[in-house]
N, C-alpha and C positions, 0 to 999 in steps of 0.2 A: 503494500498499501504505499511506502514511502516513497517519494519520488513525484508525487504530484500535490501540485500546490492548490491553490484554494481557489477556487472562480470566481471571476466576476458575476454580477447581478447586471442582468439587461431587463431595460426599461421595455415592456409590449403592455400595450392596451389589452384589457379585459377581453373583448371581443375576436383579437387576434389569438390569444390563447387557448379560446375553446374551441377554435377551427383548425388546432394543430393537432397532428395525430402522428406524426415522423418519428420516432426513437431512434437511436441509438447510440453506439460507444467509441471511442477513439481508442486507439492502443491494439494490442495485438492480440491474434482472433484466440478465445479462449479464458482472457484475461479478465476474471469478473472483477477484480479492482479498477480497471480502466472507469474515467469519466462517463458518465451516462449525460444524452444530451436530447432536449427535443428542438425540434428544428421546427421551426413559425411559417406561415405560409410567406412575410417580406421575404424571409433569409435570416432571424435572428437564429442562432444558436444556444439555444439554453441550459447551461447547468442548474443554476440558479435564477429568479426571477427577483426584479425590487417592482413593488408598485405602489402608490400612494394612493387609498380611495376612501372611502364612506365602508365602515361596517354596519353594517344596517340591523343584524341579528348574529346573534349567540348563544350556542346550546351545548350544553353538556351531555355527550350521547356516550357517554363512557358503561361500566356494569362495575366493577370492583374499583377500579381507577379513572381519576377523572381524563375525558376523552375531548376535548373541544373542539365544535365547527362554527367558523363565523363564515359570514357572509357580505362580501364586499362586491362596491359599485363606485365603476370609475364612468367617464360621461360615453360609454361604448356600449357596456353589458356587467354582469355581474359575474362573480367567482368563489369558487368556497374556498376555505382555508381550513387547513387541521392543526391541532397541534395536541400531544400526550406526554406519557410518560419519558419519553424519547426526546422530547423538544419542553424540558420543564418550565425555562423560565419565559419561552414566547407563551405557554399554556398558562403559568401565573399571570402573566399580563393581561388576558384575552379572558382568564377566571376575573378580573378584578375592573375589568373595563366596561364603562356603561355605554350602550349601545342608543344612538347613534352618535358615531365618533369619528375625526378625521385619523386615519391610521398609516402610520409605512411600515411595511411589512415586507423581508426577504425570504423568501421560502423556495425551496424546491419541488419543481412540475413535476406531476405524479397522473399517470394513465390506467386508468380502470375500463378494463372492456367489457360492456354486458352481454349477456346473455345473444342477445337480439344483433350482437356484432357495432354498438355504438360506441363511440370511445369519451368518457368524460375526463376533463382535465380539472386540476385541482391545484392549490400548492399547501404542500407541508411548508407550515413556516418555521424558519429558524430564529428569525428573528421581529418583534412585534413593537411599536413604539406609539404613542398617541403622540400627532402634530397636529400643527393650525392649516387653517384653509390658507394660508400664505402659499405654506409649503405643498398644499395639493395641487395648485393652482401653478406653482414652478416645473413639477412633476408632469404634469400635462401636459406643459407647454415643450419640456424639452422631451417625452416621451412622441409627440407630435412631430420634434424635429427629427431626432429617432426614427419612425417609422418612415417620415419621404424620403431621408437617405438610402434606406435600406429600397424603396420604393424606385429609384433614380438607378441603383446598380441592377433590380430586376428589367430596366428597360435596356440597358447591356449585356445581359447576359442570355447565352446561348443554352436553349436546352441538351442536356447530356444524353447522348446517343443511344439507344435498346440496346441492349446488349444478350444475346441470343442464351449466353449460357445465366444459370442461376445463382442467384449469390444475395445476401444479405448486406446491411450497413453495420453490421460487427464486423463482418469480414472483410472490409477496406480497411487498408492500413492508413496512420496516419499520414504519412508520407505520400500518398496516391489519391486525398480526399478531393474532389474537385471543389469551387469557389461554391461558399453556402448558398450564394444567391442564384448559382447552377444548379446546384441539386433541389431546392426549392422548388422552381419553376419546374423541374422537371417532373417532381413528386406532386404538387398542387395544381401542377396550371394555373398559378396567380393568377386572378382577375385585378391587377395594377388600379385599375381605375377604382373597384370594390371598396379597395384598401386605401383609396385616396380620399374617397367620399367619407370614409369613417372616421379617416384623420381628422375631416373636414368638420364634421359634425361635432367631434370633439373641442374643437377650437371655437364654434359657434355656441355651443355651449357654453364654454369659462366666456367668450367674449360678451354673452349674455349676462352671466352672475356678475365680471366686472364691470358691465354699463350701470348696473342697478348700486352698484356700491360705490359709484365715480372714477374709478382710474381710468387712464386714457389707453383702449386697445387695441391703437396703432401696432403694438409690435406682435400681435396672435395675426393680423392682417401678413405681415411678412411672414411670418411662420407657413402661412397655408399656401405659399407660394410654391410648385411643386417644383420650380427649376434648383429654387435655393438648396446650398450644398455645402455652404458653412455656417453656418448659423449657430450663434454663440452658446456655449454651458452654462446653465444659472451658475451662482455662485452659489446658492443656498442647496445645491447637490452633491456640491464638493466634499470630500470626509477630510478628518481635521489631519491626519497621517499625511493626506495627498497636498494640503495645501502649505505643509510642515516644510517640504520637500522642494516644490517649486518657488523658482525667482520672483522675487516681489516682482509684481509690473503697475503699481502704483494703486489709488484704492479701488476698492469695488464697490460698486451700486449695486443698492436691495432691492431699486426700484423695478420693476417689472418691464418698465418703458425703457429702461438704461442696462442692458446686461454686459458683464465684461467682455473681454476680447477671445474671442473662440481660440482654444491650447489643442481642438480638432485630436482630441482622447477619444478614440472609440466607445470604450464602457470604464466605471468606476463605478466601485464599491461605494454602496451610498445608505447602509442603513444608520451609520452614527449621528442621527439626525437629532437635533435639540427643539425643543418646544419652545416656544416664544411666550413671554410673561406676560 
């Protein structure tokens, strides 16, 4: 098991997660300790997922031991999270939390196949933290940007030629793995416009909320431009350890309409968020 580093958490909207059904391992054949991934329709390769959404309900569905289930809602859909004896810290936070509440969750995607062949996606929570609305808003904007970037990559991807030989994703070595966008396009035949519209709906929903509260929503319209390839990452979504190692580039704004300069980092750890007082 040694040798595998901790995977970063990917930002993905709930609707896209629920539309995913392609799971595979990276590494040598028969290596049970190789990281397992979920590939989403837009090409996000997820070992762990970071989502900030509204916890609308929770239940203890365990028997002799507590096993908590919660339902999260983001602007696109809802998704279930679970935490039990193997995730004691997350379970305790969920047990003591009152719904509804804005929460930041890092978890591993779990696939369950029903008897009729349907795939149900949920998250096994590793970390749960209550946050404020501003943090949720920043996550929506950043996730929209990441999604549009992946959709741009899909436009340039070419489907993988179909081989006559039978093979599974587990049998493909890491050296020979095709690009994530190409694999997603080949497996899902992704409807780029569908997921673009999903992203625009999420931004429109956020824009409407911000309009009620007063802040200028102009930056959201910029995020919604599909050709945008270098929209910046909000400072609130950056972990403390990365801030400590990054060279200072001047004072960063905390306003939604004035994001800091982009650093072009693909994905970052995001679960050490602090709640505003």
